C-alpha positions as CSV (number, residue, x, y, z in Angstrom):
1,M,64.6,68.0,125.6
2,D,65.2,66.2,128.8
3,L,67.4,63.4,127.4
4,K,68.1,61.7,130.7
5,N,64.4,61.4,131.5
6,Y,63.7,60.1,128.0
7,T,66.6,57.6,128.4
8,D,65.3,56.4,131.8
9,Q,61.8,55.8,130.3
10,A,63.2,54.1,127.2
11,I,65.2,51.7,129.5
12,E,62.0,50.6,131.2
13,V,60.4,49.8,127.9
14,V,63.5,47.9,126.7
15,K,63.6,45.8,129.9
16,K,60.0,44.7,129.3
17,I,60.9,43.4,125.8
18,A,64.0,41.7,127.3
19,A,61.8,39.8,129.7
20,F,59.5,38.8,126.9
21,Q,62.4,37.5,124.8
22,L,63.8,35.4,127.6
23,E,60.4,33.8,128.2
24,E,59.9,33.0,124.5
25,R,63.4,31.6,124.3
26,T,62.4,28.8,126.6
27,K,59.7,27.5,124.2
28,F,60.9,28.7,120.8
29,Q,60.6,26.2,118.0
30,Q,62.6,26.2,114.7
31,D,59.4,26.0,112.6
32,A,58.6,29.5,113.8
33,V,61.4,30.9,111.7
34,E,60.7,32.8,108.4
35,V,63.3,33.7,105.8
36,K,63.4,37.2,104.4
37,G,66.4,36.5,102.2
38,K,69.5,34.3,102.1
39,N,70.5,33.7,105.7
40,D,68.3,36.7,106.7
41,L,66.0,35.2,109.4
42,V,63.0,36.6,111.3
43,S,60.6,35.2,113.9
44,Y,57.5,36.2,115.6
45,V,59.7,37.2,118.5
46,D,61.3,39.9,116.3
47,V,58.0,41.2,115.1
48,I,56.2,41.3,118.5
49,S,59.3,42.8,120.2
50,E,59.3,45.6,117.6
51,K,55.6,46.3,118.0
52,M,56.1,46.4,121.8
53,L,59.0,48.9,121.4
54,V,57.0,51.1,119.0
55,E,54.1,51.2,121.4
56,G,56.2,51.9,124.5
57,L,58.4,54.5,122.8
58,S,55.4,56.3,121.3
59,G,54.2,56.9,124.8
60,I,57.5,58.7,125.7
61,I,57.7,61.1,122.7
62,P,54.4,60.9,120.8
63,E,55.6,63.1,117.9
64,A,58.7,61.0,117.2
65,G,58.7,58.7,114.1
66,F,60.5,55.4,113.6
67,L,63.1,53.7,111.4
68,T,62.7,50.0,112.1
69,E,64.1,46.7,110.9
70,E,60.8,44.8,110.6
71,E,58.8,47.8,109.3
72,T,55.9,47.2,111.7
73,T,55.0,50.9,111.7
74,E,54.5,53.6,109.0
75,N,54.9,56.4,111.6
76,K,57.7,58.6,110.1
77,N,59.3,61.9,111.2
78,E,62.6,62.7,109.7
79,N,63.3,65.5,112.2
80,L,63.0,63.2,115.3
81,F,62.8,59.4,115.2
82,W,63.7,56.2,117.0
83,I,66.0,53.7,115.2
84,I,65.0,50.2,116.3
85,D,66.5,46.7,116.1
86,P,64.1,44.6,118.2
87,L,66.4,41.5,118.2
88,D,69.9,42.0,117.0
89,G,71.3,38.5,116.7
90,T,68.2,36.7,115.5
91,T,70.3,33.7,114.3
92,N,71.8,33.4,117.7
93,F,68.4,33.5,119.3
94,I,67.0,30.9,117.0
95,H,70.0,28.5,117.7
96,N,69.8,29.1,121.4
97,L,73.1,31.0,121.6
98,P,73.2,33.7,124.3
99,S,74.5,36.7,122.5
100,F,71.7,38.8,121.2
101,G,70.4,42.3,122.0
102,I,67.7,44.9,121.8
103,S,69.0,48.2,120.3
104,I,67.3,51.6,120.1
105,A,68.4,55.1,119.4
106,L,66.8,58.5,119.3
107,A,68.0,60.5,116.3
108,T,67.5,63.8,114.4
109,K,68.6,64.5,110.9
110,A,72.0,65.6,112.2
111,E,72.8,63.5,115.2
112,L,72.1,60.7,117.6
113,L,70.6,61.8,121.0
114,I,70.1,58.6,122.9
115,G,71.2,55.0,122.7
116,V,70.0,51.9,124.7
117,V,71.3,48.4,124.1
118,M,70.1,45.5,126.3
119,E,71.6,42.1,126.5
120,P,68.8,40.0,128.1
121,N,70.9,36.9,128.9
122,M,73.5,38.8,130.9
123,N,70.8,41.2,132.3
124,E,73.0,44.1,131.1
125,C,71.6,47.4,130.0
126,F,74.0,49.8,128.3
127,Y,72.8,53.4,127.7
128,A,73.9,56.9,126.9
129,W,72.5,60.3,126.0
130,K,74.3,63.2,124.3
131,N,76.9,64.8,126.6
132,G,75.7,62.6,129.5
133,G,78.3,59.8,129.6
134,A,77.8,56.1,129.1
135,Y,76.6,53.5,131.5
136,C,75.9,49.9,132.1
137,N,73.4,49.0,134.9
138,N,73.9,52.4,136.5
139,K,77.7,52.3,136.5
140,T,79.8,54.5,134.3
141,I,81.7,52.8,131.5
142,N,84.7,53.8,129.4
143,V,86.7,52.5,126.5
144,T,90.1,51.0,127.0
145,Q,93.4,52.9,127.0
146,N,95.4,50.4,124.9
147,K,97.6,52.2,122.5
148,V,99.3,49.1,120.9
149,L,97.4,47.0,118.4
150,E,99.3,43.8,119.5
151,N,97.7,44.2,123.0
152,C,94.2,44.7,121.7
153,L,91.2,42.3,121.5
154,I,89.1,43.1,118.4
155,A,85.6,42.2,117.4
156,T,84.1,41.8,114.0
157,G,81.1,40.3,112.2
158,F,80.6,38.5,108.9
159,P,77.9,39.5,106.4
160,I,74.9,37.1,106.2
161,N,74.3,37.5,102.4
162,N,76.6,40.1,100.8
163,H,79.8,38.1,100.0
164,D,81.1,40.2,97.2
165,S,84.0,41.5,99.2
166,I,84.5,38.4,101.5
167,A,88.0,37.5,100.1
168,N,89.4,40.9,101.0
169,Y,87.5,40.9,104.3
170,L,89.0,37.6,105.3
171,D,92.4,38.8,104.4
172,L,91.8,41.9,106.6
173,T,90.6,39.7,109.4
174,E,93.7,37.4,109.1
175,F,95.9,40.5,109.6
176,F,94.2,41.3,112.8
177,I,94.3,37.7,114.0
178,R,98.1,37.8,113.4
179,N,98.7,41.2,114.8
180,S,96.4,41.4,117.9
181,R,95.5,39.4,120.9
182,G,92.6,37.9,118.9
183,V,89.5,38.5,116.9
184,R,86.0,37.6,118.3
185,R,82.7,37.3,116.4
186,M,79.6,37.6,118.7
187,G,77.0,37.6,116.0
188,S,75.4,40.9,117.1
189,A,76.8,44.3,116.0
190,S,75.0,46.2,118.8
191,I,76.6,43.9,121.4
192,D,80.0,44.3,119.8
193,L,79.7,48.0,120.0
194,V,78.7,48.2,123.7
195,Y,81.4,45.7,124.6
196,T,83.8,48.1,122.9
197,A,82.2,50.9,124.9
198,C,82.8,49.1,128.3
199,G,86.3,48.0,127.5
200,R,85.8,44.3,126.8
201,F,86.9,44.9,123.2
202,D,89.4,47.5,122.1
203,A,87.8,47.9,118.7
204,F,85.1,46.6,116.4
205,Y,84.7,46.7,112.6
206,E,82.2,45.3,110.1
207,Y,80.6,45.9,106.8
208,N,77.1,45.4,105.3
209,L,75.3,46.9,108.3
210,K,72.1,48.8,108.6
211,P,71.3,51.9,110.7
212,W,69.4,49.8,113.3
213,D,72.4,47.5,113.7
214,V,74.7,50.4,114.8
215,A,72.8,53.4,116.0
216,G,72.2,52.5,119.6
217,G,75.7,51.1,120.2
218,A,77.5,53.9,118.4
219,I,76.4,56.8,120.6
220,I,77.3,54.6,123.6
221,V,80.8,54.2,122.3
222,K,81.1,57.9,121.7
223,E,79.9,58.8,125.1
224,A,82.3,56.2,126.6
225,G,85.2,58.1,125.1
226,G,85.5,56.1,121.9
227,Q,85.7,56.9,118.2
228,I,83.4,55.9,115.3
229,S,83.9,56.2,111.6
230,D,83.3,54.3,108.4
231,F,86.0,52.3,106.7
232,N,87.3,55.5,105.0
233,N,87.6,57.3,108.4
234,R,84.7,59.5,107.5
235,E,81.3,60.1,109.1
236,N,79.2,58.0,106.8
237,W,78.9,55.1,109.2
238,L,75.2,55.2,110.1
239,Y,73.9,54.8,106.5
240,G,77.1,53.9,104.7
241,Q,77.1,50.2,105.8
242,T,80.7,50.1,107.2
243,I,81.8,51.0,110.7
244,V,84.9,51.1,112.8
245,A,84.6,51.7,116.5
246,S,87.6,52.0,118.8
247,N,89.2,53.4,121.9
248,T,90.5,56.3,119.7
249,F,94.2,55.5,120.3
250,I,94.3,52.7,117.7
251,H,91.7,54.2,115.3
252,E,94.1,55.6,112.7
253,S,96.0,52.3,112.6
254,L,92.8,50.3,112.2
255,V,91.5,52.4,109.4
256,E,94.9,52.4,107.5
257,V,94.9,48.6,107.6
258,I,91.3,48.4,106.5
259,K,91.9,50.7,103.6
260,N,94.9,48.6,102.4
261,K,93.3,45.2,102.8
262,Y,89.5,45.7,102.3
263,Y,89.8,48.0,99.3
264,K,92.6,46.3,97.5
265,K,91.9,45.1,93.9
């Protein structure tokens, strides 16, 4: 497969959805919000964006299936499929906060092949393909070289509805607040990941995530020279609901702290 060509075409599709979202943001009303579950919000912008993505991406690789957040298509192909989050950071969008993104990834059963994450407000498009490097707006990006946790800026997120482990998670976050340059919470996992990929953050961790939250950003982190694992430092991060992304140098230290704090009784 010509992954670079597919990536270039996917970027054009994503940019059209970004323009649509920015236009809708100027006239969006709170009464357009629907509730899927506790604090789990969706709007017509999410749904229309996903339909536009499915249509556009289907034109690039007609045989590819889809794994989507809003389930607007039943087109499945477990051997080759797009993983889509049409609006990662819906709550931010609804409250007129600028950090939200569009995240897509092309995957097989075994691996991720392409990732594209667009932040419409900043007009920044992050992308990568397998063994092709990572980029933002046509410029190569790389993770940081920081080797000391105390010099690192770390990102995290908080679960919207699964609070069973929140006490341990807050204890973990307190540790990083005390032992790093700070902890940031953007409200969009895909944005946290690409900001790690381009060196704005040194690391990112979060739990209670879905594949569409992390797929696009994760391959970008990897191609930018970073490292991805689950909280147990294993490879079950795409479907296992926990993720740690870093510049590689501090990864072992991060995971060790997470194991001690998050999994304590």
